[in-house]
C-alpha positions, 0 to 999 in steps of 0.5 A: 679263129681258123674258120675265119681265116679260111673264109678270108682265103676263099673270098680272096681266092674267088677274086683272084680267079675272076681276075685271072679269067679276065686276064685270059679273056683279054689276052685271047681277044688281043691274040685274035685281033693280031692273028686276023691282022686287025691290030698292031702294037703301039709304034708299028705302022697301021695297015688298012685293016688295022682297027686296034692298037695294042699297048704294053703298060709298065706293069706288063699288062696289055691294053687295046685302043680302037682306032676306027671301024671298018666299013 
């Protein structure tokens, strides 16, 4: 019985690690956009360089929406 439980924990852990890596990648992407002045948080006035808007959801997660492409 314990080996079955161990397999389940490993499968769950692997999914958790993937979710964590995805979250870190998203946070890095958003951080880089903000650092370059290419993103603003929702409700802020976009600048001529703004290409993305960052929104914080009710659960605290950040999402990004592209406004435009710069030429």
